[in-house]
N, C-alpha and C positions, 0 to 999 in steps of 0.2 A: 196702572199695571205694576206689579211687584216682581223684581228679579232677585233670585236667591242663588248665592254661590255656596256649594257644599263640597268640601274636600277638593277645592280647586276647579270644579266643574259647575256649569250652570244647570239649574233645574228648570223645568218648564215654567214659563211666566204665569203668575197668578193674577187673576182679575177680581178685585174685591167687588162684591155685589151689594153689600149693606154698609151703612155707616153715615157719618156726617158729610155734608157737601164740602167740597174744597172751598176755602175762604170763609167758612162758618166761624163765627167768633169763638165757639166752644172748642173747635178742633185744636187750636193752639194750647189751651189749658189741658185738654185731654191728652195731647201728645206729651206735654211736660209731666203730667201725673204718671203716665205709663212709663216714661223713660226714667223718672226718679225711682219708681218701684223696681224696674228692671235693674238699675244700678245697685240698689240695696240688696236685691236677691243675688246678684253676682258676687257682691262682697260677702254675703252669708255663705255662699257655696265655697268661696276661697277660704274662709275661716274653717269650714267643716272639712276641707280637703277634697271636696267633690269636683272642684274646678281648680286647675293649676295654671296660674297666670304665667306668661312668658317673661324671661329676664333678658333684656337686650344687652346690658353691660354688667360687669362685675360691680357690685355695690350700688347699682342703679335701682330705681323702684320697679317692682313687678308691674307689668301691664296686663290688664284683664279686659278692658274695654275703652272705647272712645265713643262718645255720643256727640254728633254734630246736628245741624239743623235738619238735614235730610238723609243723613247716613248714620249707620251704626256699625262699628268695627268691633268684633269680638275676638280676643286672643286667648288661646289655651293650648296646652300640650295634648297631643293625642294619647289616649290610654292604650290603644292596641295598634 
């Protein structure tokens, strides 16, 4: 089951119906490949100005995303 937070509120849970079985040897590699591509795309969007990362402290690095084993945190400024 997938849980999504959108603008501080929970969306209805999603139940994936197709894909690899949990524990399949390919699932780890597929996850790593997808997360690497996602990270590259977020960096591209930052350079284009379509995604504005947050700045936690003056002079600190901008934060756009964190990728962990089972979690993805995306940070950006709201445009509207």
